[in-house]
C-alpha positions as CSV (number, residue, x, y, z in Angstrom):
1,M,-16.7,102.0,130.6
2,Y,-15.0,101.5,127.3
3,P,-11.4,100.5,127.9
4,N,-8.7,101.0,125.3
5,L,-7.3,98.0,123.5
6,T,-5.4,96.0,126.1
7,V,-2.9,93.2,125.6
8,M,-2.0,91.1,128.7
9,Y,-0.3,87.8,129.3
10,V,-1.4,85.1,131.8
11,K,1.0,84.8,134.7
12,E,-0.5,81.7,136.4
13,P,-3.0,79.1,135.4
14,T,-6.6,80.3,135.9
15,T,-10.0,80.4,134.1
16,L,-10.9,83.3,131.8
17,R,-13.5,84.5,134.3
18,E,-11.1,84.5,137.2
19,F,-8.5,86.3,135.0
20,M,-11.0,89.0,134.2
21,K,-11.9,89.3,137.9
22,S,-8.2,89.6,138.8
23,I,-7.6,92.6,136.6
24,G,-10.6,94.5,138.1
25,E,-14.3,94.2,138.9
26,N,-15.1,96.8,136.2
27,Y,-13.6,94.5,133.6
28,L,-15.5,91.5,134.8
29,Y,-18.8,93.5,134.8
30,A,-18.2,94.8,131.3
31,Y,-17.3,91.3,130.1
32,D,-20.5,89.8,131.6
33,K,-22.5,92.6,130.0
34,R,-20.8,92.0,126.7
35,V,-19.5,95.6,126.5
36,I,-15.9,94.4,125.9
37,G,-14.6,91.5,123.8
38,V,-11.9,89.1,124.8
39,L,-9.6,87.0,122.6
40,V,-7.2,84.4,124.0
41,N,-4.5,83.5,121.6
42,N,-6.7,85.0,118.8
43,S,-9.7,82.9,119.7
44,R,-13.0,83.5,121.6
45,L,-13.4,81.2,124.6
46,W,-16.0,80.4,127.2
47,A,-15.6,82.1,130.5
48,S,-14.9,78.7,132.1
49,A,-12.0,78.0,129.7
50,K,-8.7,77.2,131.4
51,L,-5.8,79.6,130.6
52,K,-2.2,78.6,130.8
53,R,0.8,80.6,131.7
54,G,1.9,82.8,128.8
55,D,-1.4,82.9,127.0
56,K,-2.0,86.2,125.3
57,V,-5.3,87.9,126.3
58,V,-6.6,90.8,124.1
59,I,-9.4,93.0,125.6
60,F,-11.1,95.4,123.3
61,P,-14.3,97.6,123.4
62,M,-17.3,96.3,121.4
63,I,-18.4,99.0,119.0
64,S,-22.0,99.0,117.8
65,G,-24.1,101.5,116.0
66,G,-27.8,101.9,115.7
């Protein structure tokens, strides 16, 4: 469940959580479990943050070692 680096643009106003849900339940699950990171316009935002049309969303896998 580690997606490649993905860059998307918001097509209509929504919240970050709803945006993640709209691209797939697997993305939302991974986002909730903190397996993937999300930047909106180069910033980390809360899941309830409101996104505007044209916002740039970057989704990337969280890499950790141990």
